[in-house]
C-alpha positions in Angstrom: -1.3 -2.1 -25.6 1.0 -1.9 -28.2 4.7 -0.5 -28.2 5.1 2.9 -29.8 7.2 3.0 -33.1 10.1 5.9 -33.0 8.6 7.6 -35.8 5.1 8.0 -33.7 7.1 9.0 -30.6 7.2 12.8 -31.3 3.3 13.1 -32.4 2.4 11.5 -29.2 4.8 13.8 -27.1 2.9 16.7 -28.7 -0.5 15.6 -27.1 1.1 15.6 -24.1 0.5 19.6 -24.0 -3.4 19.1 -23.5 -3.2 17.7 -19.7 -5.0 20.9 -18.8 -7.6 20.6 -21.7 -11.3 19.4 -20.8 -12.0 18.6 -24.2 -8.5 17.2 -25.5 -7.3 15.5 -22.3 -8.1 12.3 -23.3 -5.1 12.5 -25.9 -2.8 13.6 -23.3 -4.0 10.3 -21.5 -3.7 8.4 -24.2 -0.3 9.5 -24.9 1.1 9.1 -21.4 -0.1 5.6 -21.5 1.4 4.5 -25.0 4.8 6.2 -24.4 4.8 4.8 -20.6 4.1 1.4 -22.2 6.8 1.7 -24.4 9.4 2.7 -21.8 9.9 6.3 -23.1 9.4 7.9 -19.9 9.7 12.0 -19.2 8.7 13.9 -16.2 5.2 15.0 -18.0 4.5 11.1 -18.6 5.4 10.4 -15.3 3.3 13.4 -14.0 -0.1 12.6 -16.0 0.4 8.9 -15.6 0.4 9.5 -12.1 -2.7 11.9 -12.0 -4.5 9.2 -13.9 -4.5 7.3 -10.9 -7.2 9.6 -9.7 -9.6 10.3 -12.6 -12.6 9.0 -13.1 -12.1 7.6 -16.5 -11.9 3.7 -15.6 -10.6 2.3 -18.7 -7.5 4.9 -18.5 -7.1 4.1 -14.7 -7.3 0.4 -15.1 -4.3 0.6 -18.0 -2.4 2.6 -15.5 -2.5 0.4 -12.5 -1.6 -2.8 -15.0 1.5 -0.9 -16.1 2.4 0.4 -12.8 2.0 -3.2 -11.2 4.4 -4.8 -13.8 6.6 -7.1 -12.3 8.6 -9.5 -14.6 12.3 -10.7 -14.6 12.4 -10.7 -18.2 11.1 -6.9 -18.4 13.1 -5.2 -15.4 12.4 -1.8 -14.6 15.5 0.3 -13.8 16.3 3.7 -12.7 18.6 4.1 -15.5 15.7 3.3 -17.9 13.3 5.8 -16.3 16.1 8.6 -15.3 16.8 10.3 -12.0 14.2 13.2 -12.9 11.3 10.8 -13.8 12.4 8.6 -10.4 11.9 11.8 -8.5 8.9 13.0 -9.8 7.3 9.7 -9.0 8.6 10.2 -5.5 7.1 13.3 -4.9 3.8 12.1 -6.3 4.1 9.2 -3.6 4.5 11.7 -0.7 1.5 13.6 -2.2 -0.6 10.6 -2.3 0.6 9.7 1.2 -1.6 12.9 2.3 -4.1 12.4 -0.1 -5.4 9.0 -2.1 -4.5 5.9 -0.2 -5.4 4.1 -3.6 -3.2 5.6 -6.0 -0.6 5.7 -3.2 -0.8 2.1 -2.9 -0.7 1.6 -6.9 2.1 4.1 -7.5 4.3 2.5 -4.5 4.3 -0.7 -6.3 5.8 0.5 -9.5 8.7 1.9 -7.1 8.9 -1.4 -4.9 9.5 -2.9 -8.7 11.9 -0.5 -9.7 15.6 -1.8 -9.6 18.4 1.1 -8.8 21.0 0.1 -10.8 23.0 3.4 -10.8 25.6 4.6 -8.0 24.9 8.1 -8.5 20.7 7.5 -8.5 21.2 5.7 -4.7 23.4 8.5 -3.8 20.9 11.3 -4.8 18.3 9.8 -2.8 20.4 9.0 0.2 21.7 12.7 0.2 17.7 13.7 -0.3 17.1 11.5 2.6 20.0 12.7 4.7 18.6 16.4 4.6 14.8 15.3 5.1 15.8 13.4 8.4 17.9 16.6 9.3 14.9 18.9 8.5 12.5 16.9 10.2 14.4 16.9 13.8 15.2 20.9 13.2 12.1 22.4 12.0 13.9 25.7 11.7 16.2 24.8 9.0 15.5 25.8 5.4 15.6 22.9 2.6 14.9 24.8 -0.5 17.7 27.6 0.3 20.0 28.1 -2.4 22.8 25.3 -2.4 26.1 24.8 -4.6 25.3 23.0 -8.0 26.3 19.6 -6.7 23.4 19.7 -4.6 20.9 22.1 -5.9 18.4 19.0 -6.7 18.0 19.1 -3.0 16.5 22.6 -3.0 14.1 21.8 -5.6 13.1 18.4 -4.5 12.1 19.9 -1.3 9.8 22.9 -2.5 7.5 24.7 -0.2 4.6 22.2 -1.0 6.2 19.0 0.3 5.4 17.3 3.3 8.7 16.2 4.6 7.1 13.7 7.3 4.9 12.1 4.7 7.2 9.6 3.6 11.0 8.4 3.4 12.8 9.4 0.4 14.7 6.2 0.0 11.1 4.1 0.0 11.1 0.5 -1.1 13.4 0.4 -4.4 15.0 -2.7 -5.3 18.9 -2.6 -5.8 21.0 -4.4 -8.4 24.0 -6.5 -7.2 26.5 -3.9 -7.5 24.7 -1.3 -5.3 23.9 -4.4 -2.6 27.7 -4.1 -2.1 27.8 -0.8 -2.1 25.2 -0.5 0.3 26.7 -2.9 2.6 30.2 -0.9 2.5 28.0 1.9 3.6 26.5 0.3 6.4 29.9 -1.1 7.9 31.2 2.3 7.6 28.3 3.9 9.4 27.5 5.8 6.6 30.1 8.5 7.4 30.2 10.0 4.0 26.7 11.0 4.5 27.8 12.8 7.9 27.9 16.7 7.0 25.0 19.1 6.4 26.2 22.1 4.5 29.6 21.4 5.4 28.7 21.1 9.5 30.0 17.8 10.8 30.3 18.2 14.5 27.2 19.9 15.7 25.0 18.3 18.3 22.0 18.6 15.8 23.8 17.1 12.6 25.2 14.4 14.7 21.8 13.6 16.2 20.4 13.6 12.7 22.9 11.5 11.2 21.8 8.8 13.9 18.2 9.1 12.8 19.5 9.2 9.2 21.6 5.7 9.5 18.3 4.0 11.4 15.7 5.4 8.7 17.9 4.0 5.6 18.6 0.6 7.6 14.9 0.3 8.5 13.8 1.1 5.0 16.5 -0.7 2.8 16.4 -4.2 4.6 14.0 -5.9 1.7 17.1 -5.2 -0.8 19.3 -7.2 1.5 17.8 -10.4 1.3 17.3 -11.2 -2.4 20.1 -13.4 -3.1 22.3 -15.6 -0.6 25.6 -13.7 -1.2 24.1 -10.3 -0.3 22.3 -11.8 2.6 26.0 -12.9 4.1 27.3 -9.7 2.8 24.2 -7.2 4.7 24.3 -9.6 8.1 28.3 -9.4 8.4 27.7 -5.1 7.6 25.0 -4.9 10.2 26.9 -6.6 12.8 29.6 -4.5 12.4 27.9 -1.6 12.9 25.7 -2.8 15.6 29.3 -3.4 17.5 30.7 0.0 16.2 27.9 2.1 17.1 26.9 3.6 20.5 23.4 4.8 19.4 20.2 3.1 20.9 18.5 3.9 17.7 20.8 2.4 15.3 21.0 -0.9 17.4 17.2 -1.1 17.0 16.9 -0.6 13.3 19.6 -3.1 13.1 18.2 -6.0 15.2 14.7 -5.1 13.5 16.4 -5.5 9.8 18.1 -8.7 10.8 14.6 -10.3 11.3 14.1 -10.0 7.4 17.7 -10.5 6.7 18.4 -13.5 8.5 17.3 -17.3 7.3 17.6 -20.5 8.6 21.5 -20.7 8.4 22.2 -17.2 10.1 19.1 -16.7 12.3 21.1 -17.9 15.4 22.8 -14.6 15.1 19.8 -13.2 16.6 19.8 -15.7 19.3 23.4 -15.2 20.1 22.7 -11.3 20.6 19.5 -12.1 22.9 21.8 -14.3 25.0 24.7 -11.7 25.4 22.0 -9.0 26.4 20.5 -11.4 29.0 24.2 -11.5 30.5 24.5 -7.9 30.3 21.5 -7.1 32.0 21.7 -4.7 34.5 25.1 -3.5 33.6 25.2 0.4 33.3 28.1 0.2 30.2 26.2 -2.3 28.1 24.9 -1.4 24.8 21.8 -3.3 25.1 19.3 -1.7 26.7 15.6 -2.9 27.3 14.6 -1.4 24.2 17.1 -3.4 21.8 16.2 -6.8 23.8 13.0 -6.2 22.7 13.7 -5.2 19.3 16.0 -8.6 19.5 13.5 -10.7 20.7 10.6 -9.6 18.2 12.9 -9.9 15.5 14.0 -13.4 16.2 10.3 -14.7 16.4 9.5 -12.7 13.5 12.3 -14.3 11.7 11.5 -18.0 12.8 8.1 -17.3 11.7 8.2 -16.1 8.4 10.8 -18.4 7.3 8.9 -21.2 8.9 12.1 -22.4 11.1 11.5 -25.1 13.8 11.1 -23.8 17.0 13.6 -26.0 19.2 14.1 -26.9 23.2 16.7 -24.0 23.0 14.4 -21.3 21.6 11.9 -22.4 23.9 14.1 -22.1 27.2 15.1 -18.7 26.2 11.7 -17.5 25.6 10.5 -19.0 29.3 13.5 -17.0 30.6 12.2 -13.7 29.1 8.8 -14.2 30.5 10.3 -13.7 34.1 12.3 -10.6 33.1 12.1 -7.4 35.4 11.0 -5.3 32.6 7.1 -5.9 31.5 7.8 -4.2 28.4 10.5 -7.1 27.7 7.8 -9.7 29.0 5.1 -8.6 26.6 7.4 -8.7 23.8 8.3 -12.5 24.6 4.5 -13.3 24.9 3.9 -11.8 21.6 7.1 -13.7 20.1 5.4 -17.1 21.7 2.3 -16.2 19.9 3.9 -15.7 16.9 6.1 -19.2 16.6 3.7 -21.7 18.5 0.5 -22.3 16.1 -0.8 -24.4 18.9 -3.1 -21.8 21.1 -3.7 -24.2 24.1 0.4 -24.6 24.2 0.5 -21.2 24.4 -2.7 -20.8 27.5 -0.5 -23.4 29.1 2.8 -21.4 28.7 1.1 -18.2 30.2 0.0 -20.1 33.3 -3.7 -20.5 31.8 -4.2 -16.8 31.9 -6.7 -16.2 28.9 -6.3 -12.3 29.1 -2.9 -12.5 28.7 -3.1 -15.0 25.9 -5.6 -13.0 24.2 -3.2 -9.8 24.1 -0.1 -11.8 23.0 -2.1 -13.2 20.2 -3.3 -9.8 19.0 -0.2 -8.6 19.3 1.5 -11.4 17.0 -1.2 -9.9 14.4 1.4 -7.2 13.9 3.0 -7.4 10.3 4.2 -4.9 7.6 4.0 -7.1 4.9 1.6 -9.4 4.0 2.6 -13.0 4.4 0.5 -16.3 4.9 1.2 -16.6 8.7 -0.2 -13.1 9.1 -3.3 -14.5 8.3 -2.8 -17.4 10.4 -2.3 -15.1 13.2 -5.5 -13.3 12.9 -7.8 -16.6 12.3 -5.7 -17.5 15.8 -7.4 -14.7 17.7 -10.8 -14.8 16.0 -10.7 -18.7 16.8 -10.0 -17.7 20.6 -12.6 -15.1 21.1 -14.7 -17.7 19.3 -14.2 -20.1 22.3 -14.0 -17.5 24.7 -16.9 -15.1 24.0 -16.3 -13.0 27.2 -13.5 -11.5 25.6 -15.3 -9.9 22.7 -16.1 -6.8 24.9 -12.3 -6.6 25.6 -11.8 -6.8 22.0 -14.3 -4.2 20.5 -13.1 -1.7 22.9 -9.4 -2.0 22.3 -10.5 -2.3 18.4 -12.5 1.3 18.9 -9.4 2.8 21.0 -6.9 1.6 18.1 -9.1 3.8 15.1 -10.7 6.5 17.3 -7.9 8.8 16.3 -8.7 8.9 13.1 -10.7 11.7 10.5 -10.6 12.4 7.0 -7.5 13.1 6.5 -5.1 10.5 5.9 -2.5 9.9 8.1 1.1 8.9 6.7 2.9 5.8 7.7 6.6 6.7 7.5 7.5 6.6 11.4 10.4 4.5 12.4 8.0 3.8 15.6 5.6 2.3 13.3 8.0 0.2 11.5 9.7 -1.1 14.7 6.2 -1.9 15.6 5.5 -4.4 12.8 2.6 -1.9 11.8 0.9 -2.6 15.1 -2.3 -5.1 15.7 -4.4 -5.8 13.0 -7.8 -5.1 15.2 -9.9 -4.2 12.2 -8.8 -7.1 10.2 -9.4 -9.7 13.1 -12.7 -7.5 13.8 -13.7 -8.7 10.2 -13.0 -12.2 10.8 -15.2 -12.3 14.0 -18.3 -10.4 12.1 -18.3 -13.0 9.6 -18.0 -16.2 12.0 -20.3 -14.8 14.7 -22.5 -12.3 13.1 -25.5 -12.2 15.4 -23.3 -11.8 18.5 -20.8 -9.0 17.0 -24.0 -7.2 15.3 -26.0 -7.1 18.9 -23.2 -6.0 20.9 -22.6 -2.9 18.4 -26.2 -2.2 18.5 -26.6 -2.1 22.1 -22.9 -0.4 22.8 -22.9 3.3 23.9 -20.0 3.5 21.5 -21.6 1.8 18.4 -22.2 4.8 16.7 -18.7 6.0 17.2 -17.3 2.8 16.3 -19.1 3.0 12.9 -17.8 6.8 12.2 -14.6 5.4 13.2 -14.4 2.3 10.8 -15.7 4.9 8.0 -12.6 7.1 8.5 -10.4 4.1 9.2 -11.5 2.9 5.4 -9.7 6.3 4.0 -6.4 5.1 5.7 -3.3 3.2 4.2 -3.4 -0.4 4.8 -5.6 -2.0 1.7 -6.4 -5.2 3.6 -7.7 -3.1 6.7 -9.8 -1.0 4.1 -11.3 -4.0 2.9 -12.0 -5.2 6.1 -14.0 -1.7 6.9 -16.0 -2.4 4.0 -17.0 -5.8 5.2 -17.5 -5.2 9.1 -20.1 -1.9 8.1 -22.0 -3.9 5.4 -22.3 -6.8 7.7 -24.0 -4.5 9.9 -26.7 -4.5 7.5 -27.4 -0.8 7.2 -26.9 1.3 3.9 -25.7 5.0 4.9 -24.3 7.8 3.3 -20.9 6.8 4.6 -21.2 3.2 3.2 -22.3 4.5 -0.1 -19.4 6.5 -0.5 -16.9 3.2 0.7 -18.7 1.6 -2.3 -17.7 4.0 -5.1 -14.2 4.8 -3.9 -13.6 1.1 -3.5 -13.9 0.7 -7.2 -10.9 2.8 -7.9 -8.9 0.6 -5.3 -6.9 -2.7 -5.0 -8.6 -5.4 -6.9 -8.9 -7.4 -3.6 -11.1 -4.2 -2.3 -13.0 -4.2 -5.5 -13.9 -7.7 -5.3 -14.9 -7.1 -1.6 -17.0 -4.3 -2.7 -19.3 -6.3 -5.0 -19.9 -9.1 -2.3 -20.8 -6.9 0.4 -23.6 -5.8 -1.7 -25.7 -8.6 -0.3 -25.3 -7.7 3.3 -27.5 -5.0 3.1 -30.9 -5.2 4.9 -32.0 -1.7 5.7 -31.3 2.2 5.0 -30.5 4.9 7.2 -31.7 8.5 6.2 -33.7 6.9 3.2 -34.0 10.1 1.2 -30.6 11.2 1.5 -29.0 8.0 0.5 -31.5 7.5 -2.7 -30.6 11.1 -3.5 -26.7 10.3 -3.4 -27.7 6.9 -5.4 -29.4 8.8 -8.1 -26.4 11.5 -8.3 -23.9 8.1 -9.0 -26.0 7.4 -11.9 -24.5 10.4 -14.0 -21.3 9.6 -12.4 -18.2 10.1 -15.2 -17.2 6.6 -13.8 -19.0 3.6 -15.7 -17.9 1.3 -12.7 -19.7 3.5 -10.1 -22.9 3.5 -12.1 -23.0 -0.2 -12.7 -22.7 -0.9 -8.8 -24.9 1.9 -8.3 -27.6 0.0 -10.6 -26.5 -3.3 -8.5 -27.6 -1.4 -5.1 -30.6 0.0 -6.3 -31.8 -3.6 -7.4 -30.9 -5.2 -4.2 -32.6 -2.4 -2.6 -35.6 -3.5 -4.5 -35.4 -7.1 -3.5 -35.9 -5.9 0.1 -38.7 -3.7 -1.0 -37.1 -0.7 0.4 -37.7 1.2 -3.2 -40.3 -0.2 -5.6 -38.9 -2.1 -8.4 -41.2 -0.1 -10.9 -39.2 3.1 -9.6 -35.9 1.6 -10.0 -37.0 0.2 -13.8 -38.0 3.9 -14.5 -34.8 5.4 -13.3 -32.3 2.5 -14.6 -34.2 3.0 -18.1 -33.1 7.0 -18.3 -29.7 6.0 -17.1 -29.5 3.7 -20.5 -30.9 6.5 -22.5 -28.3 8.5 -21.7 -25.8 8.6 -24.4 -22.9 8.1 -22.3 -24.1 5.1 -21.4 -22.8 3.5 -24.4 -19.3 3.5 -22.8 -17.7 0.2 -22.4 -18.0 -1.2 -19.1 -14.9 -3.0 -17.5 -15.2 -4.9 -14.2 -12.6 -6.9 -12.1 -12.2 -10.2 -12.6 -13.4 -12.4 -9.4 -10.9 -13.8 -7.6 -10.0 -15.4 -4.0 -7.4 -14.1 -1.3 -5.6 -10.5 -0.6 -2.9 -10.5 -2.8 -4.6 -10.9 -6.4 -3.9 -10.0 -10.0 -5.0 -6.9 -11.4 -7.3 -8.3 -14.5 -10.2 -6.5 -15.8 -12.8 -8.3 -18.3 -14.8 -6.2 -21.0 -18.5 -6.5 -20.0 -20.1 -5.2 -22.7 -21.4 -1.1 -22.8 -22.9 -0.1 -19.6 -26.5 0.3 -21.3 -26.4 -3.6 -22.5 -25.3 -4.3 -19.0 -27.8 -2.6 -16.9 -30.5 -4.1 -19.1 -29.0 -7.7 -18.4 -29.2 -6.9 -14.7 -32.8 -5.8 -15.3 -33.8 -9.0 -17.1 -32.1 -11.0 -14.6 -34.0 -9.4 -11.7 -37.4 -10.2 -13.8 -36.6 -13.6 -13.9 -35.5 -14.1 -10.6 -31.9 -14.9 -11.7 -29.4 -12.7 -10.3 -26.7 -15.1 -8.7 -24.2 -15.0 -12.2 -22.3 -12.2 -13.0 -22.7 -10.5 -16.2 -20.1 -11.7 -18.6 -20.0 -10.4 -22.0 -20.2 -13.4 -24.8 -17.9 -12.1 -27.2 -18.0 -15.3 -29.5 -21.6 -14.3 -30.4 -21.1 -10.5 -30.5 -20.6 -9.9 -34.2 -20.4 -6.0 -33.8 -17.6 -6.7 -31.5 -14.5 -7.2 -34.1 -15.8 -4.6 -36.3 -16.1 -1.7 -33.6 -12.6 -2.5 -32.1 -10.9 -2.4 -35.8 -13.0 0.8 -36.4 -11.5 2.2 -33.1 -7.8 1.1 -34.2 -8.0 2.6 -37.4 -9.3 6.2 -36.1 -6.3 6.0 -34.0 -3.7 4.7 -36.4 -4.9 7.5 -38.9 -4.2 9.9 -36.1 -0.9 8.5 -35.4 0.7 8.3 -39.2 -1.4 10.9 -40.8 1.1 12.8 -43.1 2.4 16.3 -41.5 5.2 18.1 -43.6 5.8 20.6 -41.8 6.2 18.5 -38.5 8.3 16.0 -39.8 10.6 19.0 -41.7 11.6 20.0 -37.6 14.9 19.1 -36.1 15.0 15.8 -34.6 15.8 17.4 -31.0 13.1 20.0 -31.0 10.6 17.9 -28.8 13.3 15.7 -27.0 12.4 15.2 -23.5 15.0 16.8 -21.4 16.6 14.7 -18.4 19.4 15.2 -15.9 22.8 14.3 -16.9 23.2 10.4 -15.0 26.8 10.8 -15.4 27.4 13.8 -13.5 28.8 14.8 -10.1 25.1 15.2 -8.6 
């Protein structure tokens, strides 16, 4: 993508007005992509870029994904570059996608995560939005969009009637500049006192309770910014411990205990150990600030810290956890078991520590798969569960029942994941991801059990609904499980097509899962659906549909002659001349967003047919650009057409004042 020269900026901004035009929409898309790639952001550009994430135009969507996923130390995206209006627009879109599109939300959230807040005014604006959101969440009768003084008028405009306040935190996970990390540590140490009042009220029970929940929410959300550099880490630990000692609120203590698990490292992790020991010495004291919930948070956080930092688990640690295993509270004992399962890689040692109780060991291992972020140790924990069940197949029944119970509540509605309890539980055990590992390792036993189980069909439906939820590795796992069951259904067809606009890992999984198909359920309905996909606006959807039809012909579920006729008609469709860009095949979960040009869709479908005829469909279709003498000419012709649009002489437009089309923005230097 090219950077935009300033003299072309006004022309591109004039194209944005066509965002609602069916005929000229691509001009608005192209302008938004070019302007954003040149860091020329406005509210309109941000809105269009977010809308592209849900469109069927593959190439525009790919370009937006790449721009949003930009993460470079040399080209840091800052809030001062975007402007507060643009940042809040992205936040509102993020909230909208929390409830409507998991793939769009994932991509947009990655941009927000990689954006650095570098202005105090911006951080304070976001904190005040979160303060009022929490207050309204706890007090449903409170009106957020009522008129307010000018200094806080942005609160009323942000919380319009169409925004769901329970969908997502306003704070999100933006990075903080070094100066703002220091500011944030000062706010933590002071208990966020300056953010106490709501419309002038500082004393009512409702305001005080919402302030407590606000403190917990902010601490749970901004921890990622506190461990970027060692100086910030030490400041954060001191500030958090100061607040822990001065606050009397359990919610605040829990949030701090949780956050310390991320902020502490090998030099400071014993701070958590000391607090656990102190909590155990005051156990039973009615005046103690260490409730069982706080002790659980400290125990879980300590094990988490030791695990992700790969800190050696010494004798003092082992003695402590052995003592916790004898605690009077079963919830504390459960947290200690899970903690041991996190830090001890040797499953046999865990079994021995738990008195050779395989059921307790299994529950400890599955509990240890709960991680809010992707780590190598998380995949190790998931593998440990799969290994344990493979060695103890009698546990498969217990596991599948718990798997179903963990996802049976899902429907077509996307469930937001902004709840503090979800964060404190480290996102809950990863039953679905473990199930995909078991299905791969012991497919015969797994598939036979699902087929014979009375709730087998209900589990399949629950997995389909789970594939629509947040957590992209879990969505990929749903695709793996249902495809390994071997039956192509309407639900699985929908999952295949939706996967193509999702994370690169899910796209790679999608193409691999096609080979697992062995039969069809409701043949005529599935075939009619596949035939309709061949008319999709997405070339990627047409491509995977062609691969599915060819796979079904290999299985003699549809005649190859019929598939030839259908795909021939698809190639004759004029729109099949469009370019097909495919995700680069990569291993792993956290992979790069790289697409390669495979050629025009009709050429690729023709290649698939040839491969099927000669019996060599093992190699992916790759375009050989070195042997295509037309390729450079075609690209040059496209560039010249765009250049003629950009630089065509427009005397009247050049005569307009320079500021006539300048995008508006809030004054970042104002008082708010």
